[in-house]
Every structure is written in C-alpha cells, then in structure tokens.
C-alpha positions as CSV (number, residue, x, y, z in Angstrom):
1,M,127.5,68.9,25.4
2,M,124.9,66.5,26.5
3,K,124.8,62.8,25.6
4,A,121.2,63.6,24.4
5,E,121.9,65.7,22.7
6,I,125.3,64.0,20.7
7,S,122.5,60.9,20.1
8,E,120.4,63.9,18.8
9,V,122.9,64.9,16.3
10,I,124.3,61.7,15.7
11,M,120.5,60.2,14.4
12,K,120.1,63.7,12.7
13,N,123.5,63.7,10.5
14,L,122.7,59.8,10.0
15,A,119.5,61.6,8.8
16,E,120.9,63.8,6.3
17,Q,122.7,60.9,5.0
18,F,120.6,58.7,4.4
19,D,117.6,61.1,2.9
20,G,120.4,61.7,0.1
21,L,120.0,57.7,-1.3
22,N,118.3,56.3,-4.0
23,E,117.5,53.0,-1.5
24,L,114.5,53.1,1.1
25,I,115.7,53.1,4.4
26,Y,114.2,53.1,7.4
27,V,114.7,52.0,11.5
28,S,111.8,50.3,14.0
29,D,112.1,49.3,17.6
30,R,112.6,45.6,17.3
31,E,110.2,45.7,20.1
32,S,107.7,48.0,20.4
33,Y,108.1,47.7,15.8
34,E,107.9,51.6,16.5
35,L,109.1,53.2,13.6
36,L,112.1,55.4,14.2
37,F,113.0,56.7,10.8
38,L,112.2,56.7,7.1
39,N,114.2,58.7,4.5
40,K,112.6,60.6,2.2
41,C,112.7,58.3,-0.9
42,G,110.4,55.9,1.9
43,L,107.9,58.4,2.6
44,Q,107.7,58.6,-1.5
45,V,107.0,54.8,-2.1
46,F,104.2,55.1,0.4
47,G,102.6,58.1,0.0
48,Y,104.1,60.3,2.5
49,D,105.6,64.2,2.3
50,D,107.1,64.2,5.7
51,F,108.1,61.8,8.3
52,R,105.4,63.6,11.5
53,Q,102.9,61.9,9.0
54,V,104.0,58.5,10.7
55,K,105.8,58.9,13.4
56,G,105.5,57.4,16.8
57,K,103.3,54.7,14.1
58,K,104.1,50.8,14.0
59,C,106.4,49.6,10.8
60,Y,104.5,47.3,10.1
61,E,101.0,49.8,9.1
62,V,102.7,51.7,7.9
63,L,105.7,49.4,5.6
64,Q,102.7,46.7,4.7
65,G,99.4,47.6,5.4
66,R,98.8,45.3,8.1
67,T,97.2,46.0,11.9
68,Q,99.6,43.2,13.3
69,P,103.4,42.4,12.9
70,C,104.3,40.5,10.2
71,E,104.1,36.3,10.5
72,F,107.5,36.5,8.1
73,C,109.1,39.5,10.7
74,N,113.1,37.8,11.1
75,N,114.4,40.5,14.1
76,H,115.0,37.9,15.5
77,L,118.1,36.3,13.2
78,L,119.4,40.1,13.2
79,S,122.7,40.7,14.5
80,E,125.2,43.2,14.8
81,D,127.9,41.5,12.7
82,S,126.9,41.9,9.5
83,Y,123.9,41.8,7.0
84,Y,121.4,39.8,6.3
85,E,120.3,39.5,2.7
86,W,116.5,38.9,1.5
87,E,114.5,39.5,-0.9
88,R,110.3,40.1,-1.1
89,D,107.4,42.0,-2.4
90,N,105.3,44.5,-0.9
91,E,102.2,44.6,-2.2
92,L,101.4,48.2,-0.5
93,A,104.5,49.8,-2.8
94,E,103.4,47.4,-5.7
95,G,107.3,46.5,-6.1
96,H,109.8,43.9,-5.7
97,F,112.7,44.0,-3.1
98,L,116.3,42.8,-2.1
99,L,116.9,43.6,1.2
100,K,119.4,44.2,3.8
101,D,118.8,43.9,7.3
102,K,120.8,44.9,10.6
103,L,120.9,46.1,14.0
104,V,121.8,49.3,15.1
105,D,122.1,51.9,18.3
106,W,120.3,54.5,16.3
107,D,119.8,56.7,18.8
108,G,123.3,55.9,21.2
109,S,121.8,54.4,24.1
110,G,122.7,51.5,23.1
111,R,119.5,50.0,22.8
112,L,119.8,48.4,19.4
113,A,116.7,48.8,16.9
114,R,116.3,46.8,13.6
115,M,117.8,49.0,10.1
116,E,116.2,48.4,6.5
117,I,117.6,49.3,3.7
118,A,115.7,48.3,0.6
119,L,116.7,48.6,-2.8
120,D,113.7,48.6,-5.4
121,V,114.3,45.3,-8.0
122,T,111.2,45.7,-9.9
123,K,111.9,46.0,-13.0
124,S,114.8,43.6,-12.8
125,V,113.3,40.8,-11.3
126,R,109.9,41.4,-14.3
127,E,112.3,41.1,-16.5
128,K,114.1,38.5,-15.5
129,K,111.0,36.5,-15.3
130,R,109.8,37.5,-18.2
131,L,112.8,35.6,-19.5
132,Q,111.8,32.2,-17.6
133,E,108.2,32.4,-18.9
134,T,109.8,33.2,-22.5
135,L,112.3,30.4,-21.6
136,D,109.6,27.6,-20.4
137,R,107.5,29.0,-22.9
138,E,110.2,27.6,-25.9
139,R,110.4,24.8,-23.8
140,V,107.1,23.6,-23.7
141,V,106.0,24.5,-27.0
142,L,109.1,22.4,-28.5
143,E,107.9,19.6,-25.9
144,C,104.6,19.8,-27.8
145,I,106.1,20.0,-31.3
146,R,108.4,16.7,-30.8
147,M,105.3,15.4,-29.3
148,M,103.4,16.2,-32.4
149,H,106.1,14.1,-34.9
150,S,106.9,11.5,-32.2
151,S,104.0,9.5,-32.9
152,M,103.0,7.7,-35.9
153,D,99.0,8.1,-34.4
154,V,97.8,11.3,-35.4
155,D,95.6,11.4,-32.3
156,V,97.3,10.3,-29.9
157,A,100.0,12.9,-30.8
158,I,97.1,15.4,-30.1
159,Q,96.1,13.7,-27.0
160,N,98.9,14.3,-25.9
161,T,100.0,17.7,-26.3
162,L,96.8,18.7,-25.3
163,R,98.1,16.5,-21.2
164,V,101.3,18.7,-21.5
165,M,99.2,21.8,-22.6
166,G,97.4,21.5,-20.3
167,E,99.6,20.7,-17.2
168,Y,101.9,23.2,-18.0
169,L,99.4,26.3,-18.1
170,C,97.6,25.0,-15.2
171,S,94.0,25.0,-17.4
172,E,91.2,22.5,-16.0
173,R,90.8,21.2,-20.1
174,T,92.3,21.9,-23.5
175,Y,90.6,21.2,-27.0
176,I,90.3,21.4,-30.5
177,F,86.4,21.9,-32.7
178,E,86.1,20.9,-35.9
179,I,83.9,22.5,-37.9
180,Y,81.4,20.7,-40.5
181,G,79.6,23.5,-42.2
182,S,77.4,25.1,-40.2
183,L,77.8,22.4,-37.1
184,M,81.4,22.0,-35.2
185,D,82.4,18.6,-33.0
186,N,84.6,18.5,-30.1
187,T,86.5,16.3,-31.5
188,F,90.3,15.7,-29.0
189,E,89.6,17.2,-25.4
190,W,92.6,16.5,-22.2
191,C,90.9,17.1,-18.9
192,A,92.7,17.3,-15.1
193,P,91.9,15.1,-12.7
194,G,88.5,16.5,-11.2
195,V,87.2,17.8,-13.8
196,D,83.8,16.2,-15.7
197,P,84.9,15.4,-20.0
198,Q,82.4,17.4,-22.1
199,I,83.7,15.7,-25.2
200,D,80.7,13.5,-25.5
201,N,77.8,16.6,-25.2
202,L,80.0,18.7,-27.3
203,K,78.6,16.7,-30.8
204,D,76.8,18.7,-33.5
205,V,76.9,22.1,-31.5
206,P,75.7,24.9,-33.7
207,V,78.1,26.8,-35.3
208,T,75.9,30.0,-34.5
209,D,76.7,29.4,-30.7
210,V,80.0,30.9,-31.1
211,R,79.1,33.3,-33.5
212,R,80.6,36.2,-31.9
213,W,84.3,33.8,-32.0
214,M,83.6,33.3,-35.8
215,T,84.0,37.4,-36.0
216,F,87.5,36.9,-34.6
217,F,88.1,33.7,-36.0
218,E,87.9,34.8,-39.4
219,K,90.6,37.7,-39.0
220,G,93.2,35.5,-37.0
221,E,92.5,37.0,-33.4
222,S,91.8,35.1,-30.4
223,V,89.1,35.1,-28.2
224,I,89.6,35.7,-24.2
225,I,86.8,35.6,-21.1
226,N,88.6,36.7,-18.2
227,D,84.8,36.2,-16.6
228,L,82.2,34.5,-17.6
229,E,79.8,36.6,-15.8
230,D,80.8,40.0,-18.0
231,I,79.1,38.2,-20.5
232,R,75.8,36.9,-18.8
233,E,74.0,39.7,-20.9
234,S,76.2,40.6,-23.5
235,D,75.9,37.5,-24.8
236,R,73.4,35.2,-23.4
237,K,73.4,32.3,-26.1
238,E,77.0,31.9,-25.4
239,Y,76.7,32.3,-21.7
240,E,73.9,29.9,-21.9
241,R,76.3,26.8,-23.8
242,L,79.6,27.4,-21.0
243,C,78.4,28.5,-17.6
244,P,77.1,24.2,-17.8
245,Q,80.7,23.4,-18.4
246,N,81.8,25.4,-15.5
247,I,83.6,27.2,-17.3
248,H,84.9,31.0,-15.6
249,S,87.3,31.6,-18.5
250,L,89.3,30.7,-21.3
251,V,91.4,31.1,-24.3
252,T,90.6,29.8,-28.0
253,V,92.5,30.4,-30.9
254,P,91.4,29.7,-34.8
255,L,92.6,26.9,-37.0
256,I,93.1,28.3,-40.4
257,E,93.4,26.4,-43.3
258,N,93.2,27.8,-47.1
259,D,91.9,31.0,-45.4
260,A,89.1,29.2,-44.1
261,V,88.1,29.0,-40.1
262,I,88.3,25.0,-39.7
263,G,88.0,24.4,-36.0
264,F,89.3,26.0,-32.7
265,F,92.1,25.0,-30.4
266,G,91.3,25.9,-26.1
267,V,92.0,26.3,-22.8
268,D,89.0,26.4,-20.1
269,N,90.3,28.1,-17.4
270,P,93.5,28.8,-17.0
271,P,94.8,31.5,-14.7
272,V,93.7,34.8,-15.1
273,K,96.5,36.4,-14.3
274,D,98.7,34.4,-17.0
275,L,96.3,35.0,-19.7
276,E,98.8,36.5,-22.3
277,N,100.8,34.1,-21.6
278,T,98.2,31.2,-22.6
279,T,96.9,33.1,-25.6
280,A,101.2,33.3,-27.1
281,I,101.7,29.4,-26.3
282,L,98.4,28.9,-28.5
283,N,98.9,31.3,-31.2
284,I,102.4,29.7,-31.9
285,L,100.6,25.5,-31.4
286,A,97.8,26.4,-33.5
287,Y,99.6,26.1,-36.7
288,F,100.8,22.5,-35.7
289,F,97.5,21.8,-34.4
290,Q,96.3,22.4,-37.8
291,S,98.9,20.9,-39.7
292,L,98.2,16.8,-37.7
293,L,94.5,17.5,-38.1
294,S,94.9,17.8,-42.4
295,R,98.0,15.0,-41.9
296,S,95.1,13.3,-39.6
297,R,92.2,13.7,-42.6
298,M,94.9,12.4,-45.6
299,E,95.9,8.9,-44.2
300,E,91.2,8.7,-43.2
301,R,91.1,9.4,-46.9
302,L,94.6,7.4,-48.2
303,N,93.2,4.3,-45.7
304,Q,89.6,5.2,-46.8
305,L,90.6,4.7,-51.0
306,S,93.0,1.4,-49.8
307,F,90.0,-0.1,-48.0
308,T,86.6,1.4,-49.3
309,D,85.1,0.9,-52.0
310,G,84.2,4.7,-54.0
311,L,81.4,3.2,-55.8
312,T,79.1,1.9,-53.2
313,G,80.7,3.1,-50.0
314,A,81.6,-0.7,-48.7
315,M,85.3,-2.3,-48.1
316,N,86.7,-3.8,-50.7
317,R,88.4,-6.7,-51.6
318,N,92.4,-5.3,-50.2
319,A,89.6,-5.1,-46.2
320,F,88.4,-8.4,-47.1
321,I,91.8,-10.3,-47.7
322,R,93.3,-8.1,-44.1
323,D,89.7,-9.6,-42.6
324,I,89.7,-13.0,-43.7
325,T,93.1,-13.9,-42.2
326,P,92.1,-14.3,-38.5
327,P,91.2,-17.9,-37.6
328,L,87.6,-18.1,-36.5
329,A,88.7,-19.6,-33.4
330,G,85.7,-21.8,-32.2
331,Q,82.7,-18.7,-33.2
332,G,79.6,-19.2,-35.2
333,W,80.0,-17.5,-38.4
334,G,77.5,-16.3,-40.8
335,V,78.6,-15.8,-44.5
336,I,76.8,-14.5,-48.0
337,F,78.3,-14.3,-51.1
338,I,76.7,-12.0,-53.8
339,D,76.5,-11.9,-57.4
340,I,74.5,-9.8,-59.3
341,N,72.6,-11.7,-62.1
342,G,73.2,-9.1,-65.7
343,L,75.2,-6.4,-64.7
344,K,77.7,-6.6,-67.7
345,E,74.3,-6.6,-70.1
346,T,73.1,-3.5,-68.0
347,N,76.5,-2.1,-68.9
348,D,77.1,-3.2,-72.8
349,R,73.1,-2.4,-73.5
350,Y,72.5,1.2,-70.8
351,G,76.1,2.2,-70.4
352,H,78.2,2.0,-67.4
353,V,76.3,5.0,-65.6
354,A,73.4,3.1,-65.6
355,G,75.5,-0.5,-64.2
356,D,76.6,1.7,-61.8
357,E,73.4,3.0,-60.3
358,L,72.8,-1.1,-60.0
359,L,75.6,-1.6,-58.0
360,I,74.8,1.4,-55.9
361,R,71.3,-0.1,-55.2
362,T,72.1,-3.8,-55.4
363,Y,74.3,-2.4,-51.9
364,Q,71.7,-0.1,-50.6
365,K,69.4,-3.2,-50.5
366,I,72.2,-5.3,-48.6
367,C,72.6,-2.5,-46.1
368,G,69.2,-2.4,-45.4
369,V,69.4,-5.5,-44.4
370,F,72.7,-6.5,-42.1
371,K,73.5,-3.0,-41.4
372,E,76.2,-4.0,-39.4
373,S,77.6,-7.0,-40.1
374,A,81.0,-5.9,-42.5
375,K,80.3,-6.2,-46.3
376,Y,82.2,-6.2,-49.2
377,R,82.9,-5.8,-53.1
378,T,84.9,-8.2,-53.3
379,G,85.2,-8.0,-56.8
380,G,83.2,-6.3,-60.5
381,D,79.5,-7.7,-59.1
382,E,80.4,-9.4,-56.1
383,F,79.6,-8.9,-52.4
384,V,80.5,-10.9,-49.7
385,I,78.9,-10.9,-45.8
386,L,80.2,-11.6,-43.0
387,C,78.1,-11.4,-39.8
388,R,80.0,-12.5,-36.2
389,D,77.8,-11.0,-33.7
390,L,74.4,-12.7,-35.0
391,K,72.7,-16.2,-33.6
392,K,72.8,-18.8,-36.6
393,E,68.5,-18.2,-36.0
394,V,68.4,-15.1,-36.7
395,F,71.3,-15.3,-39.3
396,L,69.2,-17.5,-41.3
397,E,66.1,-15.2,-41.1
398,K,68.0,-11.9,-42.7
399,A,69.8,-14.1,-45.2
400,A,66.1,-15.6,-46.1
401,R,64.7,-11.8,-46.4
402,L,67.4,-10.5,-48.0
403,K,67.2,-13.2,-51.0
404,G,62.6,-12.5,-50.8
405,I,64.3,-8.5,-51.5
406,F,66.2,-9.8,-54.1
407,R,63.7,-12.4,-55.7
408,E,61.1,-9.9,-55.4
409,D,58.3,-10.6,-58.6
410,N,60.8,-13.2,-60.0
411,S,63.5,-10.3,-61.7
412,N,66.1,-12.4,-59.7
413,A,68.5,-9.5,-59.2
414,A,71.1,-11.4,-57.8
415,A,72.6,-14.9,-56.9
416,I,72.9,-15.7,-53.2
417,G,75.4,-18.4,-51.8
418,V,74.5,-18.8,-47.3
419,K,76.8,-20.4,-45.0
420,W,77.0,-20.7,-40.9
421,T,79.3,-22.7,-39.4
422,Q,81.0,-22.9,-36.0
423,A,83.9,-25.5,-37.0
424,E,87.9,-24.7,-37.1
425,N,88.6,-23.7,-40.2
426,S,89.4,-21.3,-41.9
427,L,86.9,-18.3,-42.9
428,Q,88.4,-18.3,-46.2
429,E,87.1,-21.9,-46.3
430,V,83.7,-20.7,-45.1
431,V,83.9,-17.6,-47.6
432,N,84.0,-20.8,-50.8
433,E,81.5,-22.6,-49.1
434,A,79.2,-19.6,-49.6
435,E,81.0,-18.9,-53.4
436,N,80.0,-22.3,-54.6
437,L,76.7,-22.1,-53.5
438,M,76.4,-18.6,-55.2
439,Y,76.7,-20.5,-58.4
440,Q,74.7,-23.0,-57.6
441,D,72.3,-20.8,-57.3
442,K,73.0,-18.6,-60.6
443,K,73.3,-21.6,-62.0
444,S,70.1,-23.0,-61.2
445,F,68.8,-19.2,-62.5
446,Y,70.2,-19.5,-65.6
447,S,69.0,-23.3,-66.1
448,V,64.9,-21.5,-65.6
449,L,65.8,-18.6,-67.8
450,L,66.9,-21.6,-70.9
451,A,64.3,-24.0,-70.3
452,S,61.2,-21.2,-70.2
453,G,62.9,-18.7,-73.4
454,E,62.6,-15.9,-71.3
455,E,66.2,-14.9,-70.7
456,E,65.8,-12.3,-73.2
457,Q,63.4,-10.8,-71.7
458,V,64.2,-10.8,-67.8
459,R,67.4,-9.7,-69.0
460,K,65.7,-6.5,-70.3
461,R,64.0,-6.3,-66.8
462,Y,66.8,-5.3,-64.5
463,K,66.8,-2.0,-66.4
464,T,62.7,-1.4,-66.4
465,D,60.6,-3.9,-63.8
466,L,63.3,-4.3,-61.4
467,L,64.5,-0.5,-61.0
468,Q,61.7,1.0,-62.1
469,R,59.9,-0.9,-58.8
470,E,62.1,0.9,-56.6
471,N,60.6,3.6,-54.2
472,L,64.0,4.7,-52.1
473,Q,63.1,8.2,-50.3
474,G,65.9,10.8,-52.1
475,C,66.1,8.4,-55.3
476,M,64.0,8.7,-59.3
477,L,62.5,5.4,-59.8
478,D,64.3,5.4,-63.2
479,I,68.1,4.7,-63.1
480,L,68.8,5.2,-66.5
481,E,67.1,8.9,-67.1
482,E,68.7,9.7,-62.6
483,A,71.9,9.5,-64.2
484,Q,71.5,11.6,-67.1
485,I,69.3,13.9,-65.6
486,K,72.6,13.9,-62.7
487,Q,74.8,14.9,-65.5
488,I,72.7,17.7,-67.1
489,A,72.8,19.2,-63.9
490,S,76.4,18.8,-62.8
491,Q,77.0,20.3,-66.2
492,M,75.1,23.1,-65.9
493,L,76.5,24.0,-61.8
494,Y,79.8,23.7,-63.9
495,L,79.4,25.9,-66.7
496,Y,77.8,28.3,-64.3
497,F,80.5,28.3,-61.3
498,E,84.0,26.7,-62.5
499,K,83.7,28.0,-65.9
500,Q,81.8,31.0,-65.5
501,D,80.4,30.2,-68.5
502,V,77.1,31.7,-68.4
503,E,75.7,31.1,-72.7
504,G,77.6,27.1,-72.1
505,M,74.6,26.8,-69.8
506,L,71.7,28.9,-71.1
507,Q,71.9,26.0,-73.8
508,Y,70.0,23.8,-71.7
509,M,67.5,26.5,-71.1
510,D,64.6,27.5,-73.8
511,E,62.4,30.0,-73.9
512,A,60.1,28.9,-71.6
513,C,62.2,28.3,-69.3
514,A,61.3,31.1,-66.6
515,L,63.5,31.8,-63.1
516,T,62.9,32.6,-59.6
517,D,65.2,35.4,-57.9
518,E,64.4,34.3,-54.3
519,E,65.9,38.0,-52.7
520,H,63.6,39.9,-55.0
521,P,60.8,38.2,-55.5
522,R,59.5,37.6,-59.4
523,V,59.6,35.6,-61.8
524,Y,62.5,36.3,-64.9
525,G,61.5,35.4,-68.6
526,R,64.8,33.8,-70.3
527,K,66.2,37.3,-71.7
528,E,66.1,39.2,-68.3
529,A,67.3,35.2,-66.8
530,E,70.8,35.4,-69.1
531,A,71.1,39.1,-67.9
532,Y,70.3,37.8,-64.5
533,F,73.6,34.9,-64.6
534,T,75.9,37.9,-66.2
535,K,75.4,39.9,-62.9
536,I,75.1,36.7,-60.9
537,Q,79.0,35.9,-62.9
538,R,81.1,38.4,-62.2
539,T,80.2,38.5,-58.8
540,A,80.7,34.9,-58.3
541,A,84.2,35.0,-59.7
542,G,86.3,32.9,-57.8
543,C,84.1,31.2,-56.2
544,R,84.7,27.3,-54.9
545,I,82.1,25.2,-54.3
546,R,81.7,23.0,-51.2
547,D,80.2,20.3,-49.8
548,L,77.9,19.4,-53.0
549,E,74.3,17.8,-53.0
550,Q,71.6,16.4,-55.4
551,Y,68.4,15.7,-55.3
552,T,66.3,14.3,-58.1
553,R,62.5,13.1,-58.2
554,K,59.8,11.5,-61.0
555,L,57.6,14.0,-61.5
556,S,55.2,12.7,-64.1
557,E,56.4,9.9,-66.7
558,D,58.0,12.6,-69.0
559,T,59.2,14.9,-65.7
560,W,61.6,15.1,-63.0
561,L,62.9,17.3,-60.5
562,C,66.6,17.8,-59.9
563,C,67.3,20.3,-57.0
564,D,71.5,20.7,-56.1
565,W,72.6,21.8,-52.7
566,C,76.5,23.2,-52.0
567,Y,78.9,25.2,-50.4
568,L,80.5,28.3,-52.4
569,E,83.2,30.1,-50.8
570,Q,83.8,33.6,-52.3
571,P,86.5,36.3,-51.7
572,D,85.6,39.1,-49.8
573,G,87.2,42.7,-50.6
574,K,90.4,41.6,-48.0
575,G,90.6,37.8,-49.9
576,H,89.4,35.8,-47.1
577,L,86.3,33.1,-48.3
578,Q,83.7,33.6,-47.4
579,R,81.3,31.1,-46.9
580,R,77.2,31.4,-49.0
581,M,74.4,29.0,-49.2
582,F,73.8,27.9,-53.4
583,K,70.2,26.1,-53.6
584,D,69.2,25.3,-57.7
585,S,66.1,23.8,-58.6
586,K,64.8,22.4,-62.0
587,I,61.7,20.7,-63.0
588,L,63.5,18.6,-66.7
589,K,60.7,17.4,-69.4
590,K,62.1,14.5,-71.9
591,Q,61.4,15.3,-75.3
592,L,60.1,13.1,-78.1
593,N,64.0,12.9,-79.6
594,G,64.8,12.1,-75.9
595,E,67.0,14.7,-75.0
596,F,65.8,17.2,-71.9
597,R,64.0,20.4,-72.0
598,C,64.3,22.9,-68.8
599,C,61.2,24.1,-67.8
600,F,61.7,25.6,-65.0
601,D,64.7,26.6,-62.4
602,H,64.9,28.5,-59.5
603,I,67.9,29.6,-57.9
604,S,69.0,30.8,-54.5
605,R,72.7,32.5,-54.1
606,M,71.9,33.2,-49.6
607,P,74.2,35.5,-48.4
608,P,76.6,35.5,-46.1
609,T,75.3,37.2,-42.8
610,E,77.8,40.1,-40.9
611,E,79.8,37.0,-39.3
612,G,80.0,35.6,-42.6
613,E,77.8,32.6,-41.5
614,P,74.6,31.3,-44.1
615,S,71.7,33.0,-43.2
C-alpha cells in the first residue's frame, strides 16, 4: 500500500473516531488556515450537513465568521508534546468553550497542522456567572444596608447608598423622588463623573408627567425603559420630560408605605444587558430606602416638635436657648422683644380659641416685616426677633414699621423693646436689655389707660377694633366667629368621614339647606340631600382624610363662606388606597340666638382617574 493511501486510511480512521465524539473537533493548516477537518458535532454547531460544504475554506471564515485571521490566534504557542488549554466565547456558535489545542501530523506527511478540541461549557459558565452575580448582588446589598444603618444622619446614609449603587451598576445617575399630593420632588441624587446633576431642575414636577409609571407603581411593579426612543410616539409627555436629561435607558421601582406610593427610586442609563440584575437590586433596596425616608420624616417631625411652636409656627424656647449660646463675635446684632397686651383678657372673655387666633395674627405681623430673621415664641405671650444680617439703619426702620403696625389706630396690641449692639457682650445680655425696654413700653401703655380711664374700653377693643380691621387674605375678619365656623366645619367633616354619622352631620342643616352635586348638575332639597349623603356614606367606608385645608371669608355682617379641601384615601376592590379630591363649600348664617345655620352646602368628591390620580 502506498504511503498516500496509508495516510488517507489513518485520516479516515481518525475522522470516524472524532465523528463519534460529542466534543467539537477541527483540524486546520497552520500556514494557510485551510480547514482540513470538522467533525459532525462541529458541523451541527455551525449549521452544516456535510464537510464538503466547508472543504477548502479558511478556519476563521467557518468557525468565527471573519474575513481575516483571528487576532487571538495562538498557533505560535502550540506544540506536539502537550495540549494548550484556554477558554473563549464564540459569537457564531453563541456559546462559551473550553479549548485544547495541539500540533499533529494529520496526513502523515510530516507537516504539522493545528487540531482543536472544543468542549461547550456555556451552561456551566452561565450558572457560574449567575451565581457570581447573585453573590455580588448580595454583597452590594448588604454593604448598602450597612451604610444605611451606620450613619446617624439619614441624608448622609441615603447619599452614600446611592453612590455605591450607582458605581456597582455602572449607571450615570441614581436618585429618589418623593411624592407630595399631585407634585413630586427629586430629593436625593448621585451622578457619575462628567454627568450633569438634575436635582435642582426637578422640583414640583406634576405626578401626571409619569402617569404611566404610577399604574405600575400602584401594583408594586417596576418601570423599565430599554430605549427611550421606543416611547417617543406612545408617551410623548414622558419622552419630553426624560430626553433633556440625556436619559437613554432607566429602571425605577416604587417606594410604598401603608399601601400608598410615596415616591420611587431610580437608575439612569445602566447597561441595557444587565437590566434584570439592576431591577432585582433596586427592588430589594426599595424597602430600606422607604424605611430611611420614614425615619427622616419622623426625625424632622421630632425636631419640629422640639424646636417649633405648634400654634404659630415660630421657633420655640428650646430653639431660642440653643441659638443665644454662641458669642456675638463682634457682629452687630438687633434684638426685638414683644409682649402681647391683653392676651389674658382675651382668653378670659372670649375663650382660648380667640386667644390662639390673636397669637397667630401677631406672629403673622412679625413675619410680614422680619421675614428672613430668626423669630421665637419664648413664652405664652412673648416673642423675640434676632437680626444679625441687617445694617443698623435697616433694622431700626423695620422695628419702627412693626411698632406702627401694632399701634395702628391707637390699639396698642403689643409692647415692644428694641435694642441694637455691636459690643462684645453676650447675646443674652442684649435680649435682657430689649426685654427691659419692652416693660417700659408696657408700663407707659397702661399708665396712659389708667390716666384716661379707658382701660376697660381699650381691652374690649382687642377683639373688635384691632382684629376686625385686619384684612388678611384667606381669613375671616372676626377672630371669634372664624373660630366657631372652623369648629363647625371640622365637626361636620369628622361626623361625615370619620364616624360615618350622616344624621349627626345633618343636625347642622335645616329645611332651607340646598346641596349641589358637581357630577350631576342639579339642586337637592334637604330630604334628597339626606338620601345622597347616606348613599355616599356607604361608598366612603374606610376613608382616611389627608392634607385638610380650610378657608373662611366674611360675606356680610352675619353670613360666612367656609370651604374645606382635602384628599381622601379610600380602599379599592383590591384593598389598595386610591386618592380622591374632596371639596366642601358652605354658607353659614348666624342666627339671633348666636348659633349658626347652614344655608348652602356644595360637596364634590372627584372620582380617581384610571391611574388613581385625582381629576
């Protein structure tokens, strides 16, 4: 038998053996890259039925889909003595392979060729990658949770967590939005180097701009945008909001508290191929972010209770003691000490509701003149104003203006002490001097009253002349009657929504009462109104009132308009709370016996839209 025949027999025997293996095996010429052999497994992987279809072609053409030799070709590293092992992805075969290469005398001619055995390890590599991703995700989540609880400052904890998440996810921006009624604010943000911050541009954003997102959020689902251009036509408003922010892709997940969406946590421009991993991490962290925000609101509320006067909104005595401790450090300071004249008489004669209104009005006057300065209610009827950013002339001019407001028409509603200093003494000493000047002012005021015999008449005018001459937008002119109307309005709302007591609420109405229904333009009499309220009562079960606001205005000497606005949170069929707008307007008339009669009542409970937003 000739040598060529022997070689052909050898190659045929090898080919038959190789065809029976599950591994991909090929042989190619080292110099010309001509494909000399490809077993059945290899033919199947690359979509061929017979070797004759690829015979004479280059190995890089058939196996890699290239037009030139592969830049990673390792022919120069191969030998006859041992296998060279390595791993590589093959895009054409859509898999990952463990490779063993060796030089062999394929045709018996002594000319060495490259032989490669490829084992498909795609499944195990993917499992390994998935396991590694899971471990990395758990590591990052644990690190984020550790950060969230390692700092006493909630803002710092959130900011650090957003940074870690942004860096791990290779995103351009991570952020948190918080929802307030029909608006939302971007309250926290981390940006990668070179990325423009957006937080200052995203305040008071209408929730309707992300109406589509809310339908997912209310079901506890995420929002994923693989390519922003996909929504250019279908969601134009959303597209126009996101495009200027240079967003191409994003993932957002809801922040939910008590079954209500309070905001969302998002990532801009993460790698699109890794969105599944991104979504999983965000969903895990959403609960912890919600907990941090709740903690932040609680701390804010506690701080407010600790340093804010609940009645007027001024800072309280705790805040005053805190702020007067630092030395003056040579700065010019202005101090005004104010004491309300006749607060006790107002409380005794007209009740503490009227006294509270007097305190509130006093503080409103102070704010009207000293808007930016620190203002404190340091006692039952005492206020202190601290000014350190005003020139002496400006401070004294403002102090004179405030005095003029309090002494308008000789009503003398408050005694005032004014002190300016640039000395190196303590702030407390300056406050004491202003307080002494206030007592001198008060003494002078009462001395004039006693000398004229008009003390009682002036005290009576605290409620009448002074307070009724006020022309404050959104408030009634008479404090006492305003307080009574507010009490009646609150009582009606409480009976209607909290106790579901229709009969109790209707006691405030009489036969002359009329009610209009905004959804069905008609006017009801009292009996029809009662039936209407009873019907509404059944549908309003389980409601919670949010964001209640009230407005009262005097229409004539004995008639007032009283309006209430609020959001109602009512459970739907699935137990999720839906927000509805409630509007209630009443015209109340004061009768001869001093009680109020409801002459007109207009109620509108706006149904939610399909997305759950008030219309």
